[in-house]
N, C-alpha and C positions, 0 to 999 in steps of 0.2 A: 919395295916395288920396282924392277929393274927392266928395263928398256931392252929387248932382244931386236934383232935385225932379223926380218924373213927378207930371202930373195927367190925370185924366180931361176929357172934350170940356165937361162941365157944371161942372165943379171942386172937385165933393162929393169926389170919393175922391184921395187924393194919397198918395204913395210918396217915401221918400227911399232912392237905390240908389246905394251906394257903387262908383266906378268906378276906374279905374285898373289894374286886373287882369283882363281881358275880351277879349272877342272882337267887332269891329264889321263887320257884314256884311251885305249884301242876299242873301233869298231868295226865289227865282222858285218855288217850289214852287206845285201846285197846292192841296194843304193849305192854305198860307197864305192864298191868294187865296180859297179857298173859305170859312176862318173870317171873315176881312173881309167878302166878301159878306154872310155868313147875320146877322152883327151890323150891318147898313145903315153900314159902315164903308169901304165902297171907296174912298172919299179919299185913305185912309193909304197905299193902294198907289201906285206911282210908275205912271210914262205907259206900263209894260213888266209892269204885276202883280207887283213888286216889293217885297217887306215888308224895312223897314232895322229889323234889331235887334242888340241888345247882347248875346252873351252872358257870365253871371258866376255866381256862386254865392249861391244864395237866402239864405245868412246874409247878404249884402250890403244885402238888403232890407226896409225897416220903412214898414208903412203905417202914414201919419200921421194921415190922418183917413179916415174913410166905408170901415172894414175892413168894413162891413155890408153893403156895395155888393159886395164880392168876388165874384163867380159864377163858374160853372165849364161850359165847353163840353167837348164831345169828337165829332171829327165820323166816330167809329165807337168800337163798344164798348172796345176797344182802343187805340184812337189817345191822342196826344198830350194830356195835360191844358193845356186854353186858356183860361186866367182872363181875366175882365172884369171891368170898371165896369158893375153891374146898372143901376146910375141913369141911365146915358146908351149901355149898351152900348159902350162905350169897349175893343176891344183891351190889354191890359195884359202879361201873359207866358205866353210856354209852357216848361211843365215837364213832364220823363218822369216814368212813373207811378211811379217806383221812389223813395220816401223817403231812401233812403240813397247817393243819388248826386246830388252837389249841383250841378245844373244847372239856370240857369232862364234863358231868354233875354226879356228887356224889348223889348215896342216902343217904338222910337225917337221915335214919332210925339205922346208924352205930354211928352218935354222941350220947353222953350222953346229951347234952343241944342242941338241932337243933334251938331253937328259939334264940340261941345267933347269930343265922346266919342273924337275922333283920327278920322287916317282910315278907310274902308272897306277892309277887308282884304281879303274877297272877295265874290265873286258868285257864289251858289251855285244849281242848276240852272234854269241860264239855258234848256235845252232845253225849258222850262216856261211859260217866259215868253211873254208874250200878244203882243209884239214882239219886231222885233231887238233884242238887247240892245247897247248901244255898248262895254260893257266886254268884254275878255278872260273868258272863262268861268274861274272857280277848279275843278280838281279837286276834286268832293265828298269823294273817298276821304282825300286827304291832309291836307286841313283838318280832315275831324271827326276822324282819327287824334290830331291835336295837341288838338282840343277835347279828345277823351277822354282823354288822357293828363294834361291837366290838372286833368280832373274826379276822375280817380282820384288826383292828387296831393291835390286840394283834400278826398277824401272821407279821406284818412290824415290829413289834418291837421284834421278834425272841423268843415268846413265845410257840412257839411249840416244845421246846424242853429246857432241857430233858424229856423226858417223859417216865411213868411205864408201858405204854401200847405199844409201838413199838422200837424196838432195832433203832442203830445208822444208820445201810441201809433200816431204814424204814419197814422193816417187822414187822407184829406181836410178841409178847413176847410168844403167847398161841398160838395152834393151834385149831382154832372156830370150835364147834359143833354148826353143822346146822342143826337146827327141820327140819324132814319130814312134809312133807302138814299135815300128820294125827295129829303126835305128836303137831302139829302148834294149831290144831282142837283142841284136847283135853284140851290145855291148855287156851283158848279163853272162860272167862266167857259168 
């Protein structure tokens, strides 16, 4: 397991993420696309609207500089927690809203060498891609069951803490900015 340094576009926020036990995949869902568009970061998407991510436990994340820039976006009041570097609106990580479940997916665009994460294991939600995806679609159900199983095992091992996303009392470290219906529509390609 090796720490890799993630950096926002302007370099003011950095984090070390321990890799080696995680899932490297590309997500083509409309939510990931809308978040990137809303943050003015559509350049992180591949030519078919895919977002490359690495999913692992939040205790493997350490913000090493610029923690004060960590901001939170939600596409709807009950949507996933999408953290970003507010200094330059760089997408950082997607976390589920339950601090008891150790699930956090970092966007690989902030790594100098994302290929060091290993091969891409899955291509999810290709039916929502903006164009034909040259890779076979990975059935989301079986893949997500594997991820959920590893998340539950990690929870039993106590890997939900420490986390840079929640305080010790379970509250969020940043007040979420929730998009209005109109803002969400404008961000959806």
